[in-house]
Kinemage of the C-alpha trace (Angstrom):
@kinemage 1
@onewidth
@group {chain A} dominant
@subgroup {mainchain}
@vectorlist {calphas} color= white
{ca met a 1} P 53.427 83.515 -141.955
{ca pro a 2} L 53.728 80.289 -139.996
{ca leu a 3} L 53.883 77.741 -142.891
{ca asp a 4} L 53.915 77.614 -146.647
{ca arg a 5} L 52.957 74.858 -149.089
{ca arg a 6} L 56.396 73.059 -148.891
{ca ser a 7} L 56.496 72.932 -145.067
{ca leu a 8} L 53.089 71.224 -145.037
{ca leu a 9} L 54.554 68.058 -146.434
{ca thr a 10} L 56.035 66.887 -143.140
{ca ala a 11} L 52.973 68.013 -141.197
{ca leu a 12} L 50.663 66.033 -143.458
{ca ala a 13} L 52.754 62.878 -144.049
{ca ala a 14} L 50.604 60.857 -141.621
{ca thr a 15} L 47.171 62.194 -142.748
{ca pro a 16} L 44.602 59.783 -144.145
{ca phe a 17} L 44.767 61.100 -147.783
{ca ala a 18} L 48.522 60.297 -147.946
{ca gln a 19} L 47.842 56.581 -147.590
{ca ala a 20} L 48.250 54.191 -150.559
{ca ser a 21} L 45.233 53.811 -152.815
{ca pro a 22} L 44.347 51.701 -155.886
{ca pro a 23} L 45.862 52.998 -159.094
{ca ile a 24} L 43.906 55.343 -161.387
{ca glu a 25} L 44.749 56.854 -164.777
{ca ser a 26} L 44.708 60.494 -165.972
{ca asp a 27} L 41.974 59.594 -168.490
{ca thr a 28} L 39.771 58.092 -165.758
{ca pro a 29} L 36.267 59.365 -166.651
{ca leu a 30} L 34.393 61.565 -164.173
{ca ser a 31} L 30.614 61.733 -164.186
{ca arg a 32} L 28.972 65.171 -164.458
{ca asp a 33} L 27.155 64.513 -161.179
{ca ala a 34} L 30.475 64.007 -159.447
{ca ile a 35} L 31.817 67.221 -160.851
{ca val a 36} L 28.635 69.151 -160.000
{ca glu a 37} L 28.669 67.930 -156.418
{ca asp a 38} L 32.358 68.751 -155.874
{ca val a 39} L 32.025 72.188 -157.402
{ca ala a 40} L 29.132 72.853 -155.123
{ca leu a 41} L 31.294 71.923 -152.170
{ca leu a 42} L 34.096 74.093 -153.475
{ca arg a 43} L 31.736 77.030 -153.858
{ca glu a 44} L 30.409 76.586 -150.270
{ca ala a 45} L 33.828 76.252 -148.677
{ca tyr a 46} L 35.473 79.026 -150.583
{ca gly a 47} L 32.528 81.280 -150.173
{ca ala a 48} L 32.425 80.785 -146.401
{ca leu a 49} L 36.116 80.687 -145.599
{ca his a 50} L 38.450 82.166 -148.294
{ca pro a 51} L 39.476 85.665 -147.229
{ca gly a 52} L 40.774 86.785 -150.694
{ca leu a 53} L 38.002 85.581 -152.888
{ca leu a 54} L 36.845 89.063 -153.869
{ca arg a 55} L 40.254 90.947 -153.513
{ca tyr a 56} L 40.491 90.884 -157.336
{ca asn a 57} L 37.103 89.524 -158.377
{ca asp a 58} L 33.373 90.164 -158.062
{ca pro a 59} L 30.555 87.674 -157.280
{ca ala a 60} L 29.312 87.597 -160.899
{ca thr a 61} L 32.747 86.604 -162.222
{ca leu a 62} L 33.092 83.891 -159.663
{ca glu a 63} L 29.709 82.408 -160.459
{ca ala a 64} L 30.618 82.392 -164.085
{ca gly a 65} L 33.724 80.451 -163.220
{ca tyr a 66} L 31.803 77.914 -161.178
{ca ala a 67} L 29.328 77.500 -163.992
{ca ala a 68} L 32.110 76.828 -166.530
{ca leu a 69} L 33.473 74.090 -164.297
{ca thr a 70} L 30.122 72.234 -164.413
{ca ala a 71} L 29.384 72.807 -168.073
{ca pro a 72} L 28.064 69.626 -169.935
{ca gly a 73} L 30.543 67.562 -171.828
{ca pro a 74} L 32.928 64.640 -171.468
{ca ser a 75} L 35.547 64.942 -168.720
{ca asp a 76} L 38.290 62.866 -167.248
{ca leu a 77} L 40.604 63.356 -164.259
{ca ala a 78} L 43.251 65.259 -166.157
{ca gly a 79} L 40.727 67.448 -167.942
{ca phe a 80} L 38.959 68.418 -164.743
{ca tyr a 81} L 42.174 69.045 -162.883
{ca leu a 82} L 43.222 71.436 -165.704
{ca arg a 83} L 39.865 73.227 -165.757
{ca leu a 84} L 39.873 73.494 -161.952
{ca ser a 85} L 43.397 74.857 -162.025
{ca arg a 86} L 42.423 77.526 -164.532
{ca phe a 87} L 39.499 78.552 -162.365
{ca leu a 88} L 41.553 78.758 -159.194
{ca thr a 89} L 44.109 80.913 -161.015
{ca thr a 90} L 41.392 83.544 -161.592
{ca ile a 91} L 41.238 84.098 -157.751
{ca arg a 92} L 44.790 85.471 -158.193
{ca cys a 93} L 46.099 84.133 -154.929
{ca gly a 94} L 49.495 82.477 -154.778
{ca his a 95} L 48.326 80.052 -152.057
{ca thr a 96} L 45.169 78.924 -153.861
{ca tyr a 97} L 45.658 75.943 -156.128
{ca ala a 98} L 45.181 72.179 -156.472
{ca asn a 99} L 48.373 71.538 -154.598
{ca phe a 100} L 50.653 68.920 -156.157
{ca tyr a 101} L 51.986 67.881 -152.790
{ca asn a 102} L 48.629 67.321 -151.128
{ca gln a 103} L 46.981 65.057 -153.682
{ca arg a 104} L 46.318 61.418 -152.882
{ca ala a 105} L 49.081 59.146 -154.176
{ca pro a 106} L 47.057 57.667 -157.074
{ca val a 107} L 46.004 61.162 -158.228
{ca ala a 108} L 49.642 62.345 -158.087
{ca arg a 109} L 50.854 59.309 -159.999
{ca ala a 110} L 48.260 59.701 -162.686
{ca leu a 111} L 48.736 63.440 -163.215
{ca phe a 112} L 52.296 64.385 -162.269
{ca glu a 113} L 54.597 61.411 -162.663
{ca gly a 114} L 54.692 60.645 -166.357
{ca pro a 115} L 58.051 60.175 -168.160
{ca asp a 116} L 57.313 63.256 -170.309
{ca arg a 117} L 59.503 66.090 -168.995
{ca val a 118} L 61.428 68.518 -171.182
{ca pro a 119} L 65.021 67.567 -170.403
{ca leu a 120} L 66.459 70.994 -169.697
{ca arg a 121} L 66.563 73.508 -166.919
{ca phe a 122} L 65.560 77.015 -167.991
{ca val a 123} L 64.259 80.390 -166.897
{ca trp a 124} L 61.701 82.690 -168.580
{ca leu a 125} L 63.087 86.131 -169.234
{ca gly a 126} L 60.010 87.948 -170.492
{ca ser a 127} L 58.688 85.532 -173.107
{ca arg a 128} L 62.170 84.142 -173.836
{ca met a 129} L 63.072 80.601 -172.697
{ca ile a 130} L 66.761 80.690 -171.695
{ca val a 131} L 68.571 77.481 -170.840
{ca thr a 132} L 70.289 77.322 -167.455
{ca gly a 133} L 71.200 73.646 -167.361
{ca asp a 134} L 71.529 70.465 -169.492
{ca pro a 135} L 71.217 67.554 -167.001
{ca leu a 136} L 71.228 64.831 -169.670
{ca gly a 137} L 74.290 66.140 -171.500
{ca leu a 138} L 72.495 66.900 -174.751
{ca gly a 139} L 75.038 69.501 -175.845
{ca val a 140} L 72.964 72.614 -174.793
{ca ser a 141} L 74.762 75.362 -172.935
{ca pro a 142} L 73.579 77.877 -170.346
{ca gly a 143} L 72.484 81.004 -172.193
{ca asp a 144} L 71.210 79.114 -175.249
{ca glu a 145} L 67.675 80.081 -176.131
{ca val a 146} L 64.860 77.698 -176.979
{ca ile a 147} L 62.963 79.251 -179.898
{ca ser a 148} L 60.230 76.664 -180.358
{ca leu a 149} L 59.048 73.606 -178.404
{ca asn a 150} L 57.297 70.749 -180.257
{ca gly a 151} L 56.416 73.014 -183.125
{ca ala a 152} L 55.012 75.906 -181.066
{ca pro a 153} L 56.858 79.264 -180.538
{ca val a 154} L 57.814 79.402 -176.874
{ca gly a 155} L 55.907 82.646 -176.432
{ca gln a 156} L 52.703 80.761 -177.203
{ca val a 157} L 53.700 78.045 -174.802
{ca leu a 158} L 54.242 80.574 -172.039
{ca ala a 159} L 51.013 82.297 -172.685
{ca ala a 160} L 49.059 79.035 -172.254
{ca leu a 161} L 50.956 78.185 -169.134
{ca met a 162} L 50.263 81.568 -167.574
{ca thr a 163} L 46.597 80.635 -167.421
{ca val a 164} L 47.329 78.003 -164.763
{ca ala a 165} L 50.216 79.768 -162.908
{ca arg a 166} L 49.314 80.721 -159.296
{ca ala a 167} L 50.344 84.211 -158.150
{ca asp a 168} L 48.981 87.144 -156.212
{ca gly a 169} L 47.109 89.742 -158.226
{ca gly a 170} L 48.766 90.846 -161.452
{ca asn a 171} L 52.257 89.841 -160.438
{ca asp a 172} L 53.242 88.020 -163.641
{ca ala a 173} L 56.936 87.914 -162.693
{ca lys a 174} L 55.951 85.320 -160.126
{ca arg a 175} L 53.981 83.388 -162.741
{ca arg a 176} L 56.950 83.299 -165.161
{ca gln a 177} L 59.285 82.228 -162.354
{ca leu a 178} L 56.839 79.470 -161.423
{ca met a 179} L 56.924 78.160 -164.962
{ca ser a 180} L 60.728 78.193 -165.085
{ca val a 181} L 62.425 74.854 -164.296
{ca gly a 182} L 65.277 75.276 -161.799
{ca gly a 183} L 65.383 71.629 -160.799
{ca asp a 184} L 64.839 72.424 -157.124
{ca asp a 185} L 61.246 71.280 -156.521
{ca ala a 186} L 59.935 67.712 -156.148
{ca phe a 187} L 57.282 68.694 -158.760
{ca glu a 188} L 58.112 71.485 -161.166
{ca thr a 189} L 55.047 73.432 -162.139
{ca phe a 190} L 56.016 73.474 -165.841
{ca asp a 191} L 56.430 69.669 -165.735
{ca val a 192} L 52.951 69.223 -164.413
{ca phe a 193} L 51.034 71.557 -166.711
{ca tyr a 194} L 52.937 71.392 -170.030
{ca pro a 195} L 51.769 67.761 -170.805
{ca leu a 196} L 48.253 68.476 -169.516
{ca ile a 197} L 47.946 71.411 -171.948
{ca phe a 198} L 50.088 70.313 -174.921
{ca gly a 199} L 50.073 66.541 -174.544
{ca ala a 200} L 52.475 64.043 -173.040
{ca arg a 201} L 55.528 63.132 -175.256
{ca ser a 202} L 58.312 60.612 -175.049
{ca arg a 203} L 60.531 62.865 -177.196
{ca his a 204} L 60.697 66.623 -177.501
{ca asp a 205} L 61.408 68.596 -180.640
{ca leu a 206} L 63.274 71.860 -179.865
{ca val a 207} L 64.755 74.593 -181.938
{ca ile a 208} L 67.747 75.972 -180.079
{ca glu a 209} L 69.554 79.241 -180.805
{ca gly a 210} L 73.120 79.338 -179.560
{ca lys a 211} L 74.997 82.236 -178.248
{ca asp a 212} L 76.495 82.699 -181.736
{ca gly a 213} L 73.014 83.231 -183.188
{ca arg a 214} L 72.928 79.905 -185.057
{ca arg a 215} L 69.859 77.730 -184.760
{ca arg a 216} L 69.662 73.999 -184.745
{ca arg a 217} L 67.017 71.343 -184.196
{ca leu a 218} L 67.276 68.975 -181.250
{ca leu a 219} L 65.264 65.849 -180.848
{ca ala a 220} L 65.618 64.988 -177.181
{ca pro a 221} L 64.302 62.092 -175.066
{ca ala a 222} L 61.838 63.093 -172.413
{ca met a 223} L 63.016 63.005 -168.864
{ca thr a 224} L 61.484 60.916 -166.065
{ca leu a 225} L 60.487 62.269 -162.672
{ca thr a 226} L 63.284 60.235 -161.118
{ca gln a 227} L 65.843 61.789 -163.446
{ca arg a 228} L 64.583 65.264 -162.713
{ca arg a 229} L 64.723 64.711 -158.974
{ca ala a 230} L 68.155 63.265 -159.258
{ca gln a 231} L 69.425 66.687 -160.320
{ca arg a 232} L 68.023 68.483 -157.252
{ca pro a 233} L 70.482 70.138 -154.818
{ca pro a 234} L 70.697 68.663 -151.300
{ca gln a 235} L 67.371 68.974 -149.574
{ca ile a 236} L 66.630 70.083 -145.971
{ca asp a 237} L 66.997 67.018 -143.706
{ca lys a 238} L 64.338 67.712 -141.073
{ca ala a 239} L 65.113 64.497 -139.216
{ca his a 240} L 68.646 65.526 -138.310
{ca asp a 241} L 70.446 68.482 -136.858
{ca thr a 242} L 71.753 69.578 -140.224
{ca pro a 243} L 71.970 73.284 -141.107
{ca ala a 244} L 69.792 74.287 -144.024
{ca trp a 245} L 71.587 77.569 -144.572
{ca thr a 246} L 75.209 78.661 -145.123
{ca met a 247} L 77.262 81.711 -144.294
{ca arg a 248} L 80.520 82.485 -146.002
{ca arg a 249} L 82.844 85.460 -146.162
{ca glu a 250} L 83.800 87.435 -149.304
{ca lys a 251} L 85.611 90.757 -149.359
{ca asp a 252} L 84.357 92.679 -146.325
{ca ala a 253} L 80.978 90.915 -146.312
{ca ala a 254} L 79.318 87.876 -144.950
{ca ile a 255} L 76.942 86.107 -147.383
{ca leu a 256} L 74.017 84.348 -145.738
{ca thr a 257} L 72.337 82.016 -148.213
{ca met a 258} L 68.792 80.902 -147.148
{ca pro a 259} L 67.244 78.746 -149.868
{ca gly a 260} L 64.233 77.897 -147.785
{ca trp a 261} L 62.399 78.753 -144.556
{ca ala a 262} L 60.155 75.637 -144.650
{ca leu a 263} L 61.519 74.248 -141.419
{ca tyr a 264} L 58.365 73.096 -139.654
{ca gly a 265} L 59.156 70.066 -137.580
{ca ser a 266} L 62.889 70.287 -138.235
{ca ala a 267} L 65.303 68.885 -135.659
{ca trp a 268} L 67.727 71.653 -136.470
{ca asp a 269} L 67.751 74.584 -134.001
{ca trp a 270} L 67.884 77.290 -136.714
{ca arg a 271} L 67.308 80.081 -134.149
{ca ala a 272} L 70.449 79.117 -132.213
{ca trp a 273} L 72.476 78.757 -135.468
{ca leu a 274} L 71.353 82.151 -136.664
{ca asp a 275} L 72.045 83.821 -133.344
{ca ala a 276} L 75.502 82.387 -133.291
{ca arg a 277} L 76.233 83.660 -136.785
{ca met a 278} L 74.959 87.150 -135.884
{ca asp a 279} L 77.045 87.114 -132.713
{ca glu a 280} L 80.150 86.368 -134.857
{ca leu a 281} L 79.344 89.235 -137.179
{ca val a 282} L 78.990 91.650 -134.245
{ca ala a 283} L 82.116 90.409 -132.527
{ca glu a 284} L 84.251 90.569 -135.706
{ca asn a 285} L 82.786 93.898 -136.749
{ca val a 286} L 81.901 92.611 -140.295
{ca ala a 287} L 81.049 95.587 -142.389
{ca arg a 288} L 78.286 94.091 -144.573
{ca leu a 289} L 75.797 91.296 -144.426
{ca val a 290} L 74.322 90.012 -147.767
{ca ile a 291} L 71.217 87.832 -147.321
{ca asp a 292} L 70.382 85.789 -150.399
{ca leu a 293} L 66.640 84.951 -150.482
{ca arg a 294} L 66.105 84.702 -154.184
{ca gly a 295} L 65.076 80.982 -154.336
{ca asn a 296} L 63.070 81.177 -151.117
{ca glu a 297} L 59.253 81.250 -151.353
{ca gly a 298} L 58.724 81.291 -147.623
{ca gly a 299} L 57.798 79.066 -144.737
{ca leu a 300} L 58.343 79.992 -141.116
{ca asp a 301} L 58.931 83.635 -140.082
{ca cys a 302} L 62.681 83.095 -139.839
{ca gly a 303} L 63.312 86.591 -140.988
{ca asp a 304} L 61.991 87.921 -137.643
{ca ala a 305} L 65.058 86.502 -135.892
{ca ile a 306} L 67.268 88.586 -138.210
{ca ile a 307} L 65.154 91.639 -137.721
{ca ala a 308} L 65.553 91.242 -133.915
{ca arg a 309} L 69.333 91.677 -134.330
{ca leu a 310} L 69.052 94.802 -136.462
{ca ile a 311} L 66.736 96.947 -134.271
{ca glu a 312} L 67.138 98.995 -131.104
{ca ala a 313} L 63.421 99.282 -130.338
{ca pro a 314} L 60.416 96.989 -130.857
{ca val a 315} L 58.848 96.975 -134.323
{ca arg a 316} L 55.536 95.691 -135.565
{ca gln a 317} L 55.865 92.583 -137.619
{ca asn a 318} L 53.675 94.160 -140.317
{ca asp a 319} L 51.050 96.809 -140.328
{ca met a 320} L 48.538 94.842 -142.493
{ca gln a 321} L 45.124 93.922 -141.078
{ca arg a 322} L 44.644 90.230 -140.475
{ca leu a 323} L 41.077 89.321 -141.538
{ca val a 324} L 39.214 86.082 -141.698
{ca arg a 325} L 35.765 85.150 -143.009
{ca tyr a 326} L 34.476 83.123 -140.082
{ca arg a 327} L 34.693 82.564 -136.357
{ca lys a 328} L 33.616 78.904 -136.509
{ca ile a 329} L 33.471 76.690 -139.613
{ca pro a 330} L 30.101 75.281 -140.596
{ca asp a 331} L 29.710 71.737 -139.238
{ca gly a 332} L 28.910 70.354 -142.649
{ca leu a 333} L 32.302 71.398 -144.014
{ca arg a 334} L 34.428 69.917 -141.288
{ca pro a 335} L 34.677 66.341 -142.677
{ca his a 336} L 36.051 67.651 -145.944
{ca leu a 337} L 38.695 69.947 -144.393
{ca asp a 338} L 42.119 68.508 -143.332
{ca thr a 339} L 44.686 70.610 -141.624
{ca trp a 340} L 47.605 70.297 -139.168
{ca asp a 341} L 45.823 72.340 -136.413
{ca arg a 342} L 42.152 71.890 -135.606
{ca ala a 343} L 42.227 75.144 -133.655
{ca phe a 344} L 41.510 76.697 -137.065
{ca asp a 345} L 37.979 75.285 -136.825
{ca asp a 346} L 36.981 77.817 -134.197
{ca trp a 347} L 38.902 81.067 -133.709
{ca gly a 348} L 36.766 81.900 -130.632
{ca asp a 349} L 37.259 85.332 -129.182
{ca asp a 350} L 40.379 85.844 -131.324
{ca ala a 351} L 37.978 86.674 -134.161
{ca gln a 352} L 36.021 89.873 -133.677
{ca pro a 353} L 33.520 91.453 -136.137
{ca tyr a 354} L 35.079 93.892 -138.559
{ca asp a 355} L 32.330 94.492 -141.119
{ca asp a 356} L 29.558 92.538 -142.762
{ca arg a 357} L 32.094 90.222 -144.453
{ca phe a 358} L 35.159 89.870 -142.247
{ca phe a 359} L 36.314 89.301 -138.712
{ca thr a 360} L 39.654 90.736 -137.432
{ca leu a 361} L 41.980 88.001 -136.093
{ca ala a 362} L 44.198 88.594 -133.111
{ca arg a 363} L 47.707 87.241 -133.215
{ca arg a 364} L 48.664 84.337 -131.005
{ca ala a 365} L 51.578 84.774 -128.639
{ca ser a 366} L 53.723 82.517 -130.861
{ca glu a 367} L 53.015 84.701 -133.912
{ca gly a 368} L 54.805 87.749 -132.605
{ca ala a 369} L 52.833 90.837 -133.542
{ca val a 370} L 55.822 92.835 -132.295
{ca ile a 371} L 59.459 91.868 -132.798
{ca gln a 372} L 61.612 92.596 -129.799
{ca pro a 373} L 65.360 93.540 -130.015
{ca lys a 374} L 67.558 90.568 -129.069
{ca gly a 375} L 71.212 90.362 -128.191
{ca pro a 376} L 73.954 92.771 -129.402
{ca arg a 377} L 72.794 94.695 -132.382
{ca tyr a 378} L 74.486 94.199 -135.731
{ca arg a 379} L 75.342 97.677 -137.007
{ca gly a 380} L 76.851 96.877 -140.352
{ca glu a 381} L 75.117 97.405 -143.670
{ca val a 382} L 72.539 94.831 -144.676
{ca arg a 383} L 71.762 94.033 -148.333
{ca val a 384} L 69.060 91.547 -149.269
{ca leu a 385} L 68.930 89.758 -152.619
{ca ile a 386} L 65.280 89.396 -153.705
{ca gly a 387} L 63.351 88.059 -156.673
{ca pro a 388} L 59.997 86.784 -157.942
{ca gln a 389} L 60.150 83.588 -155.908
{ca asn a 390} L 59.642 85.640 -152.729
{ca ser a 391} L 55.913 85.530 -152.310
{ca ser a 392} L 55.058 84.442 -148.756
{ca ala a 393} L 57.127 84.903 -145.565
{ca thr a 394} L 60.080 86.196 -147.641
{ca phe a 395} L 57.822 88.799 -149.292
{ca leu a 396} L 56.709 89.978 -145.807
{ca phe a 397} L 60.347 90.084 -144.682
{ca ala a 398} L 61.390 92.209 -147.641
{ca gln a 399} L 58.424 94.472 -147.019
{ca leu a 400} L 59.306 94.885 -143.326
{ca ala a 401} L 62.977 95.491 -144.137
{ca arg a 402} L 61.991 98.247 -146.629
{ca arg a 403} L 59.458 99.798 -144.221
{ca glu a 404} L 61.884 100.036 -141.267
{ca lys a 405} L 64.859 100.995 -143.505
{ca leu a 406} L 66.879 98.055 -142.160
{ca ala a 407} L 68.308 96.861 -145.515
{ca arg a 408} L 68.770 97.724 -149.116
{ca leu a 409} L 67.158 95.335 -151.573
{ca tyr a 410} L 68.970 94.113 -154.700
{ca gly a 411} L 67.844 92.017 -157.626
{ca glu a 412} L 64.386 91.797 -159.159
{ca pro a 413} L 60.831 92.603 -157.935
{ca thr a 414} L 59.367 90.052 -155.475
{ca gly a 415} L 56.402 87.782 -155.861
{ca gly a 416} L 53.453 88.382 -153.552
{ca asn a 417} L 51.541 91.659 -153.819
{ca arg a 418} L 51.548 95.012 -151.998
{ca arg a 419} L 47.718 94.818 -152.022
{ca gly a 420} L 48.019 91.960 -149.600
{ca ile a 421} L 48.307 88.176 -149.699
{ca asn a 422} L 46.486 85.232 -148.116
{ca gly a 423} L 47.939 82.432 -146.046
{ca gly a 424} L 49.122 81.937 -142.443
{ca ala a 425} L 46.771 79.053 -141.817
{ca phe a 426} L 45.307 76.564 -144.271
{ca tyr a 427} L 42.680 73.909 -144.873
{ca phe a 428} L 43.065 71.207 -147.457
{ca leu a 429} L 39.768 70.848 -149.099
{ca arg a 430} L 39.079 67.272 -150.209
{ca leu a 431} L 36.657 67.051 -153.138
{ca pro a 432} L 35.274 63.544 -152.416
{ca arg a 433} L 33.698 62.637 -155.781
{ca thr a 434} L 36.618 63.601 -158.045
{ca gly a 435} L 39.303 62.919 -155.412
{ca ile a 436} L 41.149 66.163 -155.972
{ca glu a 437} L 42.401 68.389 -153.177
{ca val a 438} L 42.542 72.212 -153.280
{ca asp a 439} L 44.336 74.491 -150.841
{ca leu a 440} L 42.242 76.959 -148.886
{ca pro a 441} L 44.098 79.843 -147.123
{ca leu a 442} L 42.305 81.229 -144.135
{ca ile a 443} L 43.948 84.537 -143.168
{ca gly a 444} L 43.905 87.581 -145.434
{ca tyr a 445} L 46.524 90.251 -145.003
{ca phe a 446} L 45.116 93.609 -146.116
{ca pro a 447} L 47.086 96.886 -146.285
{ca arg a 448} L 45.700 99.855 -144.408
{ca thr a 449} L 46.497 102.230 -147.327
{ca gln a 450} L 45.972 102.045 -151.066
{ca glu a 451} L 48.754 100.076 -152.604
{ca pro a 452} L 49.714 99.156 -156.199
{ca asp a 453} L 49.063 95.684 -157.707
{ca ala a 454} L 52.725 94.729 -157.641
{ca gly a 455} L 55.427 93.027 -155.752
{ca ile a 456} L 58.189 94.889 -153.922
{ca ala a 457} L 60.656 96.574 -156.225
{ca pro a 458} L 64.348 96.410 -155.286
{ca asp a 459} L 66.293 99.533 -154.402
{ca val a 460} L 68.880 98.415 -156.911
{ca leu a 461} L 67.398 96.647 -159.909
{ca val a 462} L 69.705 93.912 -161.283
{ca pro a 463} L 67.708 91.740 -163.804
{ca arg a 464} L 68.880 88.377 -165.058
{ca arg a 465} L 70.047 88.505 -168.603
{ca arg a 466} L 70.916 85.872 -171.252
{ca glu a 467} L 74.443 87.094 -171.332
{ca thr a 468} L 75.106 86.740 -167.618
{ca ile a 469} L 73.531 83.266 -167.544
{ca ala a 470} L 75.809 82.314 -170.425
{ca ala a 471} L 78.835 83.697 -168.587
{ca gly a 472} L 77.935 81.933 -165.388
{ca val a 473} L 78.062 85.077 -163.272
{ca asp a 474} L 75.678 86.445 -160.631
{ca pro a 475} L 75.222 90.110 -161.262
{ca ala a 476} L 72.881 90.675 -158.304
{ca leu a 477} L 75.380 89.313 -155.870
{ca met a 478} L 78.173 91.189 -157.561
{ca ala a 479} L 76.233 94.418 -157.149
{ca ala a 480} L 75.557 93.723 -153.539
{ca leu a 481} L 79.160 93.077 -152.872
{ca gly a 482} L 80.311 96.088 -154.924
């Protein structure tokens, strides 16, 4: 898939809705007329353009959702954003949400930037909240378990958060991962929705169970957005020729770590870098290549360049059907739809009738329907580390590697869904009366055979556990190197 939500930030930096605007507050009231008008626009745009609207739903369910959005009663910006997010979650598409990164600056400030964050990093293992980091030095250790948060059992907290977690189909592993806080994103999903659902706090009351089984109460100051971002690992520098990936050697293997493929507009020639690394592996006859994709949601189709070095004959990029809902967008919608490529407005002859609902969409030359072999083939064993974060281009890469028997997969099931996903091209629907933006994916990927409602399972399942987090070890990588 050409782009994902993170790679759009650079592409959209100069668009009108990114400009400075007067301040607003989260409790800014919204009139019912404004909400009704914006929901009508949402219904029209999604009904005409969204390819996955009925993948998991039926028209009656959608209409009930639209009606709930416009139900009488008081509403403010935060309340409507939360109701809208819950509705979008019912579409069960990982690329359909009121994108934090595409909101106007005053909306983002009002909704996402409060000094109210839980001051820990953690991961959800099932319904258990396991600490992975203590950035403020509060005396909490990796592997400690949060039992309750501000008086609520954490299982209840997670259940509420799952109602606003975007994911494809019934892939709840992706939803839990999305609600974990790894400290990698500019906006952590948990940080956005926890205060919207449970209320903003300047201090958090936690019950912590240590590895020895003892419990203690911790009253911790809330974290600011600046403090959270200060803990992030180095970010991709798109303005300079700085590698975003690393390759190191261990035992008889090379470990290629690829934390992100969101390289749209990057000055770094990642293709040349990757080719050079693959040439080294071939020349030195390295026995194994371990590719770590676990924190990588997607972006550009960088995996195609790896596939090209593993094959002897051309392979199809994927055997899913690419379907769209339209050939040309309705003129009345165009003023409300921002994007980085106005070619999406009119697919022309690339869109051909498929049935009474869809058009098939031909691939552009740059989108590589077929991957051609390139350079000397790497003949060593390939092992790929996967996990629930892989839900876009990395999901498709894992699917292709499995289909062509090019690699063994280690770790945990991916995000995404074997019933297909939506993405590849996007509009950013601006709701003019409320000021909120919602993402609108345009291309639906549909399997040609009946598939389960699930991500891709690894060949070797190596789940994260509290014990391994406490010990600071990486069992999936250890298994791939074993």
